[in-house]
Each structure stands twice: as C-alpha cells, then as structure tokens.
C-alpha positions in Angstrom: 167.6 83.5 78.7 171.2 83.7 79.8 173.4 86.6 78.7 176.1 86.2 76.0 179.7 85.9 77.1 181.8 89.0 76.6 185.3 88.3 75.2 188.5 90.0 76.1 188.1 92.2 73.0 184.7 93.4 74.3 182.7 91.3 71.8 179.4 89.6 72.7 180.0 85.9 72.0 176.8 83.9 72.6 177.2 80.1 72.9 173.6 79.2 72.1 170.9 80.5 69.8 168.8 81.6 72.8 171.7 83.9 73.8 171.7 85.4 70.3 168.0 86.0 70.7 168.5 87.7 74.0 171.3 89.9 72.7 169.4 91.1 69.7 166.3 91.7 71.7 168.3 93.8 74.2 169.9 95.8 71.5 166.5 96.5 69.9 165.0 97.6 73.2 167.9 100.0 73.7 167.9 101.1 70.0 171.6 100.2 70.0 172.8 98.7 66.6 175.0 95.6 66.6 177.9 94.8 64.3 177.5 91.1 63.4 180.8 89.1 62.9 181.8 85.5 62.2 185.5 85.2 62.6 186.1 88.9 61.8 188.1 88.2 58.7 186.0 90.5 56.5 185.3 93.2 59.1 186.8 95.9 56.8 184.3 95.3 54.0 181.5 97.9 53.8 181.2 101.3 55.3 182.8 101.9 58.7 180.2 101.1 61.4 179.2 103.1 64.4 177.6 100.5 66.7 177.1 100.1 70.4 178.5 96.6 70.4 179.8 93.8 68.2 178.4 90.2 68.3 180.4 87.3 67.1 179.1 83.8 66.2 182.5 82.2 66.8 181.2 80.2 69.8 178.3 78.7 67.9 180.5 75.8 66.7 180.4 72.1 65.8 179.2 69.9 63.1 175.7 68.8 64.1 174.9 66.6 61.1 177.1 65.0 58.4 175.8 62.3 56.2 178.4 61.5 53.5 176.0 59.2 51.6 173.4 62.0 51.4 176.1 64.6 50.5 174.9 67.0 53.3 176.6 68.7 56.2 175.1 71.0 58.9 177.1 73.0 61.4 176.9 75.9 63.8 177.5 79.2 62.1 180.8 79.9 63.9 182.4 76.6 63.0 185.8 77.2 61.3 185.7 76.6 57.6 188.9 74.6 58.0 187.1 72.2 60.3 184.3 71.7 57.8 186.8 71.1 55.0 188.8 68.6 57.1 185.7 66.7 58.0 184.6 66.5 54.4 188.1 65.5 53.2 188.0 62.4 55.4 185.4 61.1 52.9 186.9 62.7 49.8 184.1 65.3 49.7 184.2 69.1 49.5 182.3 72.4 49.2 182.2 72.5 45.5 182.0 76.3 45.2 185.6 76.6 46.3 185.2 79.1 49.2 187.9 81.8 49.2 190.1 83.0 52.0 190.6 86.8 51.9 192.7 87.2 55.1 195.9 88.0 53.2 194.1 90.2 50.8 192.4 92.2 53.5 195.3 92.1 56.0 193.0 90.6 58.5 193.4 87.9 61.1 190.7 85.7 62.7 189.3 82.4 61.5 187.0 82.1 58.5 183.7 80.6 59.5 181.1 78.6 57.6 178.3 81.0 58.6 180.1 84.1 57.4 180.8 82.4 54.2 177.1 82.0 53.7 176.3 85.5 54.8 178.7 87.0 52.3 177.8 84.4 49.5 181.5 84.0 48.7 182.4 81.6 45.8 185.7 80.8 44.1 186.6 79.9 40.5 184.6 76.7 40.4 181.4 78.7 40.7 181.0 78.7 36.9 180.9 74.9 36.9 179.4 73.8 40.3 177.4 76.9 41.3 177.7 79.4 44.1 177.6 79.3 47.8 173.9 80.3 47.5 173.2 77.3 45.3 174.8 74.9 47.8 173.1 76.3 50.9 169.9 74.3 51.6 169.1 75.2 55.2 169.5 78.0 57.8 168.6 78.9 61.3 168.9 82.6 62.1 167.8 85.3 64.6 166.2 88.3 62.8 166.5 91.9 63.8 163.2 91.5 65.6 164.8 89.1 67.9 163.0 86.1 66.6 164.6 82.7 65.9 163.5 81.2 62.6 164.3 78.2 60.5 164.2 77.7 56.7 165.1 74.7 54.5 166.6 71.5 55.7 168.5 68.5 54.6 167.2 68.2 51.0 166.5 70.5 48.1 162.9 71.2 47.5 160.6 73.8 46.1 159.3 76.5 48.5 156.5 79.1 48.5 156.6 82.5 50.1 160.0 83.8 51.2 162.8 81.5 50.2 164.7 82.5 53.3 167.7 80.3 52.6 168.4 82.2 49.4 167.5 85.6 50.8 169.9 85.2 53.7 172.8 84.3 51.4 174.6 87.5 50.5 172.7 89.5 53.1 175.9 90.4 55.0 174.1 90.0 58.3 171.5 92.7 57.5 168.4 90.3 57.8 169.5 88.2 60.7 172.3 86.5 62.6 172.9 83.1 61.1 173.2 80.5 63.9 173.3 77.3 61.9 173.8 76.4 58.2 173.3 73.3 56.0 175.2 72.8 52.8 175.1 70.2 50.1 178.5 68.8 49.2 180.1 66.9 46.3 182.8 64.3 45.9 186.4 65.4 45.3 187.8 64.5 41.8 190.7 62.1 41.5 193.0 64.8 40.0 193.2 68.0 38.1 195.2 69.7 35.4 195.3 73.2 33.9 196.0 74.6 30.4 198.0 77.8 30.7 198.1 80.1 27.6 200.5 83.0 27.6 200.4 86.5 26.1 196.7 86.9 25.4 195.0 90.3 26.1 191.7 90.4 28.0 189.6 90.4 24.9 191.4 87.4 23.4 191.4 85.6 26.8 187.6 85.9 27.1 187.2 84.5 23.5 189.4 81.6 24.5 187.7 81.0 27.8 184.2 81.2 26.3 185.2 78.6 23.7 186.5 76.3 26.4 183.5 76.7 28.7 181.2 76.0 25.8 182.9 72.8 24.9 181.9 69.3 26.2 185.2 69.0 28.2 183.9 70.2 31.6 186.2 73.2 32.3 185.8 73.9 36.0 187.9 77.1 36.1 188.6 79.9 33.6 190.7 82.9 34.6 193.0 85.5 33.1 195.9 87.2 34.9 197.5 90.3 33.5 201.2 90.6 32.8 203.0 91.3 36.1 206.6 91.7 37.3 208.1 90.8 34.0 205.9 87.7 33.5 203.5 87.5 30.6 199.7 87.5 30.9 198.4 84.0 31.6 195.0 82.5 30.7 194.2 79.5 32.8 191.7 76.7 32.1 191.2 73.9 34.7 189.8 70.4 34.1 189.1 67.9 36.9 188.2 64.2 37.0 189.7 60.8 36.7 193.4 60.5 35.8 192.9 58.6 32.6 190.6 61.4 31.3 193.1 64.2 31.7 195.3 63.5 28.7 192.3 63.1 26.3 190.5 66.2 27.5 193.7 68.3 27.6 194.5 67.2 24.0 191.0 68.0 22.8 191.0 71.4 24.4 194.4 72.1 22.9 193.1 71.3 19.4 189.9 73.4 20.0 191.9 76.4 21.2 194.9 76.2 18.8 194.2 79.7 17.4 195.2 81.1 20.8 198.6 79.4 21.0 200.1 76.3 22.5 199.3 75.9 26.2 201.6 74.7 28.9 200.2 71.9 31.1 200.2 72.3 34.8 200.2 69.1 36.8 197.9 68.6 39.8 200.2 70.2 42.3 201.0 73.3 40.2 197.3 73.5 39.1 196.1 73.5 42.7 198.5 76.2 43.7 197.6 78.4 40.7 193.9 78.2 41.4 194.4 78.9 45.1 196.1 82.1 44.0 193.2 83.0 41.8 190.6 82.1 44.4 192.3 84.3 47.1 193.2 87.1 44.7 196.8 86.8 45.6 197.8 89.0 42.7 196.6 92.1 44.5 197.5 91.1 48.1 200.0 93.3 49.9 199.1 96.4 47.9 197.7 99.7 49.1 195.3 99.9 46.1 191.5 100.2 46.3 190.3 96.8 45.3 186.9 96.4 43.5 185.0 93.2 42.8 182.9 93.6 39.6 180.2 91.1 38.6 179.3 91.5 35.0 178.3 89.5 31.9 181.4 87.6 30.7 181.4 89.3 27.3 181.7 92.7 29.1 184.6 91.6 31.3 187.2 93.0 28.9 185.4 96.4 28.8 185.8 96.6 32.6 189.5 95.7 32.3 189.9 98.5 29.7 188.1 101.0 32.0 190.3 100.0 34.9 193.5 100.3 33.0 192.4 103.6 31.5 192.0 105.0 35.0 195.4 103.9 36.1 194.5 100.5 37.5 195.1 96.8 36.8 192.6 94.0 36.6 192.3 90.2 36.5 189.4 88.1 35.3 187.7 85.0 36.8 184.5 83.1 36.0 185.3 83.2 32.3 185.2 87.0 32.4 182.2 87.4 34.6 184.1 88.4 37.7 186.6 91.3 37.4 189.0 92.1 40.2 190.3 95.7 39.7 193.1 97.3 41.7 192.6 101.1 41.4 194.3 104.2 42.8 193.6 104.2 46.6 191.6 107.4 46.6 188.5 105.4 45.5 186.9 108.0 43.4 188.7 106.9 40.2 187.5 103.3 40.6 183.9 104.3 41.4 183.5 106.5 38.4 185.5 104.4 35.9 184.1 101.0 36.8 180.5 101.9 37.4 180.5 104.1 34.4 181.7 101.2 32.3 179.0 99.0 33.7 176.3 101.3 32.2 173.8 99.9 34.7 174.4 96.3 33.9 176.4 94.6 36.7 177.7 95.3 40.2 180.9 96.9 41.4 181.6 96.5 45.1 184.6 98.1 47.0 186.2 95.3 48.9 189.4 97.0 50.2 190.2 100.6 50.7 191.2 103.0 53.6 188.4 103.7 56.1 188.2 107.4 54.9 187.4 106.2 51.4 184.9 103.6 52.5 183.1 106.3 54.5 182.9 108.7 51.6 181.6 106.6 48.7 179.0 104.0 48.0 180.8 100.7 48.8 178.0 98.6 47.4 176.6 99.1 43.9 173.7 101.8 44.0 170.5 100.0 43.2 167.8 101.2 40.7 164.8 102.7 42.5 162.5 99.6 42.0 165.2 97.2 43.2 166.1 99.4 46.1 162.4 99.4 47.1 162.4 95.6 47.1 165.6 95.5 49.2 164.3 98.0 51.7 161.0 96.1 52.0 162.9 92.8 52.7 165.1 94.5 55.3 162.2 96.2 57.0 160.4 92.9 57.3 163.3 91.3 59.1 165.0 94.2 60.8 162.6 97.2 61.0 164.8 99.1 63.4 168.0 98.6 61.5 169.7 97.0 64.4 171.9 94.6 62.5 175.0 95.7 60.5 173.9 99.3 59.7 177.0 100.0 57.6 176.1 97.3 55.0 173.4 97.1 52.3 171.1 94.2 51.7 171.8 93.3 48.1 169.8 90.2 47.9 167.1 91.7 45.6 169.8 92.8 43.1 172.7 90.4 43.1 173.2 86.8 44.0 176.5 86.2 42.4 
C-alpha cells in the first residue's frame, strides 16, 4: 500500500481507500491517535484533540454513481457538498434533508464534504418532513479503527440483520471509522415554495401554532420560531412546497386553521428560500462570541428549554416545530450546561457546538449518557476502534441520539 500524501498544512490526505487503510494501520501500530477531517469546517466542535496527526478525506472525491431515475447518488466522502448539489440540480433533484452550512456560524473555512455531512448526521429544517441525513444514507464504505475496510448497504433500501452499519456510522463523528464513500437516496425538487410568517408570538404560542400546522393535511415542510431581535418582532415561520397552483389553496387553508394566532404575512419563493437558509445555517447567532448549544428535545418541551436559556441570560430559537432548540448562552459555558441540561431532566440531548477552546476542554461537550446507554456506546466503539485511535476528543452518540 502506498503512503498518503501530506499537504502543506501537514495533513495526511489519502487519495484512495487503500491509503486510508495504511494510514490507520500505521497509527494503530504506533498508538498515535488520528484526528479525522472532511473539509475541516466543523473542526472546532467537540473537545480539543491531542493527536499525533490529522487525516483529511478531501482527496477522496468524485461522483461514482448517479441514477436520476432511481433517485440515488454515490460519491467519495471528500466530494464537496456543493458539487453533489449542483449535480442533482441538473435533474431538479436534491438532498431532501436540507444539509446546513455552519462555516459562518463557526467562523471556519474549508469546504463542506458529503462524507462529513454523514459522519455528523446534520439535517436542516426539512428534517421534520423528509427525514434526517441518517434516513437518507443507504450505503457506506469506511475504514475502521482496526484498519479494516468494510462496506455496508448499497443502492436500495432493504432490511438488514446484525449491525446496521449505515445507521451506526451516521452521527458517529468519525469515532467508528473513516468514511471513504457514501450513498444517498435523493428526491425531486418542488416547483416552488412559500412561507407563512406570524409575528409577535412567544415560544409557547409558537409551538402551539407550529404543532397545529404540522398536524394538518397541508404538508408543512418547515416550522421555526425566531425570537425578537434588533427591534424586530418574534417571527414564526411555516413553509409549504409543491406545485404553484397548490400554494394559494394551502396558504389559505393554513391561514384559516391558524387564525387564532394572527394574520400571517406571505413570503414569496425568493424571500422564503432566503428565510429558510438563515434558519438552516443558524444565521441569527453567527458573528457572536456566545457559547452556542444545540438541544434536541420533544417539541412540546422546546418552550421550556427557551425559558431556561432566557432565565440564564441567553437567547434561543426553535426549529423542527420546537424539537430543535439553538441556545446562545454566556460564553463561560457553565451557565448553559447547568441551565439547559437541568431543564432537559434526562429527556433530550444538549450539545455544545461553539465555545472557546478553554470552555470545550472543561465541560462535557456532548450530552452525558445514562450508564446503560454509555455501556452500549462503549461496546460499539470498542468493536470498531478498540485502541481509540480515531477522533479521541469526540463521543460516539449513536446508541443515544440519531437526530
């Protein structure tokens, strides 16, 4: 096996799966942990790592299979997300789970890659309608911490027995293996979209409004609530997508259904797209020095998390109909950890996404797991990476959370 290329930044950059195998095997022989990167855009998430080297998949590029009629695409893990989206757009198709771009939020550079998207299980506002990245991923190739290349899944959805490695690898943050190739199912793009925008609701009223809309037959594909900011009132957003002739009818029916919450403004397709990109990328809290938490919780509990955040001096927005809370807290980190995790009362997950390195080194970045779940997670990690070679600063959360 040939050795991986070393970039000008000192990163190992293998160009083939065999080179990934060789790099992991060498690291294991030397007991030298590896930091695993895609494009490096989320490098600051998790505890600061002390590793001997960093390995990036950014040279494992290229679409290796795309069958528009079968709604499936396969690509090297380092393929830029923008390249995937451009390829799909040529046939009016898309990754339906609306992958976010956190570069502005995290003040990072680099290029988002399709493999890192899978490894982090990142999904945008449409997750509540079309499912998550984990739901769309149907096949992977990866190199485990044992230095073994394995394959799971393929080009179609089917039942499996034993380890469902596709699902386990999604959200593993590189702790089970280095993804080298991923296969996603895709969906057609809608003809157009529009958004209902209500003003002045608090978090509790907003969740009531969003829940009614999501429970209706009018196929709401996004439901978010943004707090009042810079003199602008709070806004509750509900998106519908489909054929142009449907929009007026569905908008009108939702307006009648939700009349108790006020009269909504109607955002046209251009304004709607911009509004949901801002929600997807958490632009509200970009450019701040706050500690930013991502809280996954039952939608009915979302307002309680907002109250807890505000009671501790923070601000919060809601996505996924209330099931995802983004909370910007004082930058020392302790206030967020105690307030948010205390409000969860053991039901949900609070992950620190952005904070100074000193804060990330001092507190649990990922939600502490109950002992039985922690034992399952540890068993999974030991099976794939017994020597903890891969991403030692991150926790495998697959046995606890697949949001």
